[in-house]
BATIZA-671180 format. One line per field, with one value per residue (C-alpha): residue in one letter; x, y, z. Coordinates in steps of 0.1 Angstrom, whole numbers, m for minus. Example, Ala and Ser with C-alpha at 12.3 -4.5 7.8 and 13.67 -1.06 7.14 Angstrom:
rest: [A/S]
px: [123/137]
py: [m45/m11]
pz: [78/71]
***
This chain:
rest: [M/T/A/I/L/G/I/S/A/F/Y/H/D/S/A/A/A/L/L/V/D/G/H/L/L/A/A/A/Q/E/E/R/F/T/R/K/K/H/D/P/D/F/P/S/N/A/V/K/Y/C/L/K/E/A/G/I/S/A/A/D/L/D/Y/V/V/F/Y/E/K/P/F/V/K/F/E/R/L/L/E/T/Y/L/A/F/A/P/S/G/F/R/S/F/V/T/A/I/P/V/W/L/K/E/K/L/M/M/N/R/R/I/R/K/E/M/A/G/A/T/K/A/K/L/I/F/T/E/H/H/E/S/H/A/A/S/A/F/F/P/S/P/F/E/E/A/A/I/L/T/L/D/G/V/G/E/W/C/T/T/I/W/G/V/G/K/A/N/R/I/E/L/T/K/Q/I/T/F/P/H/S/L/G/L/L/Y/S/A/F/T/Y/H/C/G/F/K/V/N/S/G/E/Y/K/L/M/G/L/A/P/Y/G/K/P/V/Y/A/D/R/I/R/Q/H/L/I/D/I/K/P/D/G/S/F/W/M/D/M/Q/Y/F/N/Y/C/Q/G/L/T/M/T/S/D/K/F/S/R/L/F/E/M/E/P/R/K/P/E/S/T/L/E/Q/K/H/M/D/M/A/A/S/I/Q/V/V/T/E/E/I/V/L/A/G/A/E/H/I/H/Q/Q/T/S/M/K/N/L/V/V/A/G/G/V/A/L/N/C/V/A/N/G/R/L/L/R/E/G/P/F/E/N/V/W/I/Q/P/A/A/G/D/A/G/G/A/V/G/G/A/L/F/V/W/H/Q/L/L/K/N/P/R/I/V/S/R/E/T/D/S/Q/S/G/S/L/L/G/P/K/F/T/S/D/E/V/V/S/F/L/N/Q/T/G/A/V/Y/T/R/F/D/G/D/G/E/L/S/S/R/V/A/E/L/L/A/Q/E/K/V/V/G/W/F/Q/G/R/M/E/Y/G/P/R/A/L/G/A/R/S/I/I/G/D/A/R/S/P/K/M/Q/S/V/M/N/L/K/I/K/Y/R/E/S/F/R/P/F/A/P/I/V/M/R/E/K/A/S/E/W/F/E/I/D/P/Q/H/D/S/P/Y/M/L/I/V/A/P/L/A/K/D/K/R/T/E/L/T/N/E/Q/Q/K/I/L/N/A/A/P/D/L/R/D/R/V/N/I/P/R/S/E/V/P/A/I/T/H/V/D/Y/S/A/R/L/Q/T/V/D/K/V/R/N/P/R/L/Y/D/L/L/S/R/F/L/E/A/T/G/C/P/V/L/V/N/T/S/F/N/V/R/G/E/P/I/V/C/T/P/E/E/A/Y/R/C/F/M/A/T/E/M/D/V/L/V/L/E/D/C/V/L/L/K/H/D/N/D/T/V/Q/T/A/S/D/R/E/A/H/L/A/Q/F/A/L/D]
px: [m37/m68/m65/m94/m97/m127/m133/m157/m154/m166/m197/m186/m157/m137/m120/m101/m100/m78/m89/m66/m76/m108/m87/m95/m57/m62/m86/m85/m103/m89/m93/m66/m40/m50/m65/m93/m121/m145/m125/m147/m118/m105/m89/m52/m36/m56/m51/m13/m13/m33/m10/19/4/m4/32/17/14/m14/m4/m13/m49/m74/m105/m112/m146/m166/m194/m220/m235/m229/m251/m283/m276/m274/m306/m322/m309/m323/m355/m359/m348/m374/m401/m399/m390/m389/m384/m346/m326/m303/m293/m297/m270/m249/m247/m249/m216/m197/m215/m209/m167/m161/m187/m206/m177/m165/m150/m125/m116/m107/m88/m68/m60/m51/m29/m11/m39/m39/m51/m80/m113/m136/m169/m198/m219/m252/m246/m270/m255/m220/m237/m255/m221/m204/m226/m233/m198/m177/m200/m198/m230/m235/m270/m285/m313/m299/m309/m292/m305/m290/m296/m296/m277/m288/m324/m329/m327/m334/m333/m338/m328/m311/m276/m266/m231/m215/m246/m272/m305/m320/m359/m378/m366/m377/m371/m357/m370/m385/m354/m349/m314/m324/m352/m325/m303/m330/m334/m297/m295/m326/m307/m275/m252/m236/m254/m235/m211/m234/m259/m240/m241/m280/m280/m260/m281/m314/m311/m314/m346/m382/m401/m426/m427/m428/m465/m462/m436/m458/m488/m474/m440/m439/m465/m453/m466/m466/m440/m413/m420/m429/m440/m427/m446/m419/m439/m419/m386/m361/m333/m350/m348/m331/m300/m313/m327/m361/m388/m402/m436/m409/m402/m439/m445/m422/m425/m384/m361/m332/m305/m276/m242/m224/m253/m269/m284/m320/m345/m368/m334/m327/m366/m363/m334/m351/m382/m368/m343/m378/m395/m362/m359/m397/m390/m359/m375/m406/m387/m367/m399/m412/m380/m381/m416/m408/m374/m375/m341/m320/m292/m293/m267/m269/m252/m258/m253/m285/m268/m243/m271/m260/m289/m313/m291/m291/m326/m329/m304/m324/m361/m357/m366/m333/m311/m278/m270/m238/m231/m207/m180/m175/m213/m213/m201/m166/m175/m187/m151/m150/m186/m181/m147/m166/m193/m175/m154/m181/m212/m198/m168/m188/m161/m167/m170/m156/m171/m154/m179/m160/m153/m159/m135/m131/m100/m113/m113/m78/m66/m50/m13/9/43/75/90/119/102/85/119/137/107/110/148/148/120/141/113/118/105/108/109/94/108/75/38/32/55/41/5/12/29/m1/m30/m9/m9/m46/m54/m40/m67/m42/m55/m36/m30/m29/m12/m9/m7/m28/m50/m90/m111/m144/m154/m149/m117/m113/m83/m54/m59/m76/m75/m83/m89/m105/m141/m144/m131/m162/m143/m129/m159/m156/m119/m117/m143/m132/m95/m84/m111/m122/m158/m194/m196/m229/m212/m209/m177/m176/m164/m141/m145/m134/m159/m162/m172/m193/m228/m216/m216/m239/m276/m260/m266/m234/m235/m237/m207/m198/m163/m169/m186/m217/m242/m255/m268/m280/m256/m262/m285/m264/m235/m259/m257/m291/m295/m304/m338/m315/m295/m325/m335/m304/m305/m339/m338/m305/m300/m263/m257/m223/m241/m261/m231/m209/m236/m223/m248/m230/m197/m183/m196/m173/m191/m226/m248/m278/m302/m278/m266/m233/m219/m198/m167/m163/m124/m112/m78/m80/m90/m68/m46/m28/m59/m69/m37/m44/m76/m70/m40/m62/m89/m62/m49/m86/m111/m129/m125/m142/m120/m129/m123/m127/m109/m75/m77/m95/m123/m127/m99/m97/m86/m45/m29/11/33/37/2/m4/27/14/m20/m4/15/m12/m36/m37/m31/m12/6/11/19/34/39/62/75/59/59/49/37/57/88/82/72/106/103/81/72/37/37/48/18/m6/8/3/m33/m39/m32/m66/m94/m121/m158]
py: [m193/m178/m139/m119/m80/m63/m29/m2/25/53/67/78/70/45/18/m14/m42/m77/m109/m138/m171/m156/m128/m94/m79/m43/m18/18/45/63/96/90/86/113/139/143/141/113/106/83/72/39/30/24/36/19/m18/m9/m2/m36/m55/m40/m48/m86/m90/m100/m87/m84/m117/m136/m124/m152/m132/m94/m84/m54/m45/m38/m46/m16/m30/m33/0/16/m5/16/48/46/32/62/88/70/73/111/120/148/159/154/158/180/151/125/143/148/112/91/100/94/59/49/60/48/31/6/m15/m19/m53/m38/m9/m32/m57/m25/m12/m47/m57/m79/m100/m127/m156/m135/m143/m109/m111/m84/m89/m68/m34/m48/m82/m64/m42/m73/m90/m62/m61/m100/m116/m96/m92/m111/m131/m167/m155/m121/m106/m77/m42/m22/10/39/61/32/4/m9/m9/m18/13/m11/m47/m70/m107/m131/m145/m179/m193/m186/m175/m147/m147/m116/m117/m84/m49/m16/m2/31/58/52/58/66/78/99/113/124/136/159/178/179/195/220/232/244/212/188/154/124/143/170/144/143/181/178/156/176/206/188/191/229/228/212/188/211/199/162/157/177/153/124/138/149/135/98/73/50/17/m1/m25/6/1/34/51/85/113/121/153/171/157/163/136/110/137/165/181/191/166/189/202/236/219/208/245/258/228/241/278/283/281/256/274/287/271/290/314/320/286/300/288/270/249/234/229/211/191/180/171/145/132/122/108/87/75/67/45/27/17/6/m15/m31/m40/m57/m74/m87/m102/m121/m133/m139/m132/m112/m99/m73/m60/m30/m15/14/51/58/33/63/78/77/93/68/40/52/48/15/m1/15/12/m15/m52/m65/m75/m66/m44/m44/m17/m20/9/15/12/36/27/21/m8/m25/m33/m54/m71/m79/m99/m115/m125/m145/m160/m174/m173/m183/m207/m218/m214/m215/m186/m182/m161/m139/m132/m112/m84/m88/m98/m62/m56/m24/m11/m2/m17/11/20/23/38/28/51/52/62/90/100/103/122/147/150/158/187/201/197/199/169/145/107/84/50/34/37/47/75/90/86/102/130/136/131/160/181/175/184/216/221/216/201/171/157/120/95/61/29/17/41/40/24/44/80/78/88/58/70/63/96/120/151/151/172/178/171/193/224/247/263/234/230/264/264/232/243/276/273/236/223/255/245/255/260/243/210/187/168/129/115/87/68/37/13/2/35/43/37/58/87/78/62/32/m5/m18/m48/m29/m7/17/9/26/60/50/55/85/82/106/119/104/126/133/144/172/208/228/255/292/308/332/301/285/312/316/278/281/311/327/333/329/290/301/316/283/259/281/271/245/217/193/181/176/205/197/168/175/185/210/181/163/138/125/104/83/57/32/21/m10/m27/m51/m32/1/m4/29/49/30/35/75/76/57/82/110/96/92/126/142/119/121/88/111/131/148/129/143/133/143/170/205/211/199/173/138/125/122/92/98/115/145/151/150/174/200/200/207/233/251/250/260/229/227/192/167/130/111/74/76/114/145/179/211/241/268/244/244/281/289/261/281/320/333/335/297/289/307/288/254/266/275/236/228/229/242/234]
pz: [m175/m190/m195/m199/m210/m204/m222/m219/m244/m269/m248/m214/m191/m207/m188/m189/m165/m162/m151/m148/m138/m125/m102/m110/m112/m123/m135/m146/m165/m194/m180/m152/m177/m206/m179/m199/m176/m184/m217/m239/m263/m266/m233/m247/m218/m193/m211/m215/m177/m168/m190/m175/m137/m145/m166/m196/m232/m253/m271/m237/m241/m244/m244/m252/m241/m250/m226/m248/m283/m309/m334/m311/m300/m336/m342/m313/m327/m360/m349/m327/m353/m377/m352/m345/m379/m394/m362/m347/m381/m367/m339/m368/m389/m357/m346/m376/m392/m361/m357/m392/m388/m352/m332/m358/m369/m332/m340/m365/m341/m313/m335/m346/m312/m299/m329/m304/m293/m324/m305/m283/m289/m292/m274/m271/m238/m236/m218/m186/m184/m179/m152/m136/m138/m120/m93/m85/m92/m72/m42/m9/m16/m24/m39/m44/m63/m90/m99/m125/m134/m162/m185/m216/m229/m262/m251/m218/m191/m157/m154/m126/m120/m98/m93/m76/m74/m107/m127/m132/m150/m156/m163/m161/m180/m189/m222/m237/m239/m203/m184/m145/m155/m183/m163/m135/m163/m176/m142/m143/m175/m167/m135/m153/m147/m174/m183/m175/m151/m130/m114/m83/m80/m83/m58/m35/m41/m31/6/1/m15/m7/m32/m41/m78/m67/m75/m109/m115/m110/m127/m157/m163/m152/m142/m116/m110/m74/m87/m93/m131/m148/m179/m190/m214/m240/m248/m220/m230/m264/m258/m286/m314/m302/m288/m257/m227/m220/m241/m244/m229/m197/m195/m193/m167/m143/m154/m157/m186/m184/m163/m181/m165/m138/m136/m99/m80/m71/m48/m74/m87/m53/m52/m85/m73/m41/m61/m85/m59/m40/m70/m77/m42/m44/m75/m64/m32/m49/m74/m47/m28/m56/m65/m30/m32/m63/m52/m13/m12/16/m4/m32/m53/m74/m106/m134/m132/m109/m84/m77/m62/m23/m11/m25/m18/20/20/2/31/59/46/17/24/20/48/28/m2/m19/m46/m75/m67/m104/m110/m141/m176/m163/m143/m178/m183/m148/m155/m193/m182/m150/m176/m197/m172/m149/m173/m208/m194/m164/m140/m102/m78/m47/m24/3/29/48/23/m15/m45/m55/m35/m21/m57/m53/m84/m105/m105/m77/m69/m48/m21/m44/m70/m53/m35/m71/m85/m51/m56/m91/m86/m56/m34/7/24/54/48/76/82/98/91/131/129/96/109/140/124/96/125/146/114/106/144/134/110/79/44/35/m1/8/m19/m10/m28/m55/m72/m69/m96/m100/m93/m57/m38/m12/8/m20/m39/m14/0/39/65/104/104/136/117/110/82/65/40/26/29/8/m17/m26/m21/m28/m51/m67/m69/m60/m22/m17/m27/6/17/27/60/64/98/115/105/144/151/124/143/170/148/121/119/103/114/129/107/79/60/31/24/m12/m4/m18/10/27/65/90/115/149/166/196/173/160/174/182/160/171/156/135/123/115/96/77/68/54/35/28/m8/m9/m3/16/43/46/44/70/100/120/125/145/163/125/107/78/68/78/49/57/64/88/63/52/26/45/40/66/69/81/85/56/27/36/65/63/61/93/111/107/117/146/156/148/174/199/195/194/203/170/143/117/90/57/25/m9/m41/m50/m79/m87/m103/m141/m135/m130/m97/m98/m107/m105/m78/m105/m109/m69/m65/m93/m74/m41/m56/m73/m46/m12/5/33/33/10/16/m11/2/34/23/40/23/40/18/39/32/m5/m14/m23/m48/m71/m76/m76/m113/m113/m92/m116/m145/m127/m118/m155/m165/m150/m171/m150/m165]
***
């Protein structure tokens, strides 16, 4: 037996992943255990879970792999500060002590945290090697072109190459400070969202605006070459030497100061979002076209934080030169834990790779903790909750489908927790996509988040091309593709509705205009970030969709992550129950147990509910 533990830590979204004889047995982010969103600390809880899931101890580990090279990253940090000196002194004195104390001597820290792993060899892969390995090795392709894009690793920000059988070869790269990920994050910051976590909010805001600043971006901020490579004018940015992402010159160029978090979103912010989104898509498409010309491959695999831009991914699939595209579900830094472990197994140890052409080897990215029905029942009995336990999946699915058709909001907790940022039907909140009020209800009463944020649909895979503009041969099992809604499912708007949609200052007025047969998942531009569901990856969720289709004629449901704003996705039955009781959710399904809110209102008082809600950290 060969056991390899992959670790990503200390920068953003720490995680651990365990490979045993080449099989990915477990993976999880540290935030799910500590309840600190994007927890960057050493993933000690995630490591414990992975070892427990495999039934081994740290002493059984043969290799511990860290997903990047800290010394090379520190070199980049020092060289950057020297290049901009004396500017950036405040940033320097903030960063260097942390590096000297915690990050530089990573081998010492890992050995301390993994004291029991006495026989394990410690290996450091390069950041983008880890991304590339996470993209290619679990993919369903014998060979593929590889593209990774993010903020920055050690020096690299973008890299491309090829993967064949059990080897990857990375040949071309773009280096810091020129970075598509940091460019997008600069606009995230300037529009008042958190860097490294608010980029998806900017993407969701973009359809409300028009790309009126796109030419200004191309002319002043970034020089885009025909092959998708680029050069950025650093006068407009401050991330090399300062504590902010953008400079005063950036503010002057766009005639606006950075928006204060939680302040009113104005049309100019929507236009900013639309503009950088268009430019990002252009760069991704140009890069993909060049890679295709150079490699002549029909398959492409993608990873890195920019790979979580589902709108760009959708255009890449529909308009790009590749026949097939596979994106790592944990495309950000968390996925580096999987990539590092796979890189050692295949690239360094030269073990063969078995390709699963029907799906992939990511196991639906359902790689986290699971809880038995008996464990759930024991918890519910201790809590004094009122519930009904169902004997078979069919009976359970029929009952939940009936409740969904009554426009009830359902917390859905089933099987192993998802690895990566998306809820894929294991820790989800679901609802009727046909309901005109579902989006605003979920946003304001369940998720406690911005009203403009769209929700994603889950759809039976074989029905996806009937409801969305996606080729029948393609699927989107990891909710990483945005596709337009099928034209025959759209609703023609009145002139008055069109005026509101184009100009209403309050985004809630725009959101509440029904635009299709499934308004709860239809964004203002008729797009949707869809997840296709099949019998292999998630049989119980597929059965629920089938029952809902039988009851309503619709194979589509709303799916959003099981959490409130500012909190990680729930991991345990206790956390799911707490979220259920603290919000205006109607139904909770914990494995084979169904709880109705009106049956459980007597379990807690109003003050209890307020106390539950106070435990959620609202950002």
